[in-house]
Structure formats: structure tokens, C-alpha cells
N, C-alpha and C positions, 0 to 999 in steps of 0.2 A: 379818191373817194373810198371809204370803207363800206362794208356790207350794210350797216345800219342807215347810212345816208342814201344808199341806192334804194333800200326798202322804203324809206320815207318818200323819196321822189316818185317811185312807182305807185305808192299809195295815193299821193296827191294827184298824180296823172289819172289814176283810175277813178278817183272821186270827181275830177273835172270832166272826164268822159261821161260818167253817169249823170252828172248835173246837166251836161249839154244834151244828152239823150232825153232826159225828163223835160227839159225846156222845149226841145223840138216836138216832143210828143204832146205836150200840153197845148201847143198852138193849134193842133188839129182837133183836139177835143176840148169841150167846156167842162173843166173840173175845178174843184176848189183849189185855191192857191195855198201855199205853205203858210201855216199860222205863225204868228210871232214867236210862240213858245217852241215850235218845231224848228224855226230858223235859229233860235238861240241854242237849241240842242245840237243842231248840225254844226254850228260854230264852235261849240265846246269840243265836239269830237274831232273836228279839223285841228283845233288848237292842241288837242292831245296828241295828234299825229305829228304836228310840227315840233312839239317839245318832247320828242321821243327819246332824247338823250338822257333825261332825268326820269327814271321810271315812276317815281312817286308822283311827280307832277303830271306826267303823261297819263298814267292810269286814273288819277283823280279827276282830271279834266274829262277823260272819256267816260268815266263813271257818272259824272254830273250830267253829261250829254245824254247818256242812255236813260238816266232817271228822269230828266226833263221830257224826253221823248215818250216814255211810258206814261207820265202824268198827262201829256198832251193827248195821247191815245185815249185814256180814260175820260178826259174832259170832252173830247169829240164824240165819244161813244154815248155819253150821257145826253148830249145835245141831240143826237140822232133818235133817241128813244122817246 
């Protein structure tokens, strides 16, 4: 395994641990679930990490994920007001 593959595996493991912690913490509290748009954004970011070999595809997928997350934040903010 080269360094980039190790980095990808560590990133996936870290995201899995964070997702597990969020899942366990959400059972103890009643909070809103992830919106479909936020789930899609998360999927794009994970796909960007998985396709880390090709920088253009990787950065494009991550950029789409971040953009969708920002759109979701603004949509949720408007609903709260």
C-alpha cells in the first residue's frame, strides 16, 4: 500500500467513527434527522474520498458535496425563521 491508499483508508475509518458517534448520540437525544440533501452531500464527499486517485474527479465530487451542504444549511435556516 502506498501513502495515498493509507490516507484514504484512515479517512474512511475516521468518517465511520464519526458517523457511529453521531448515531449513538442521536439515540439519547431527540434531534432532527439528516435531511435528504445533507445525506446526498455526505455521499458526494465520501465518493470524493474514495476516488482520491484522480484529483479532478475527487475535488469535483467533494466540491459538489460542500455546495449541497451549504444549500441545505441555508434552506434549513430559512425554515427556522
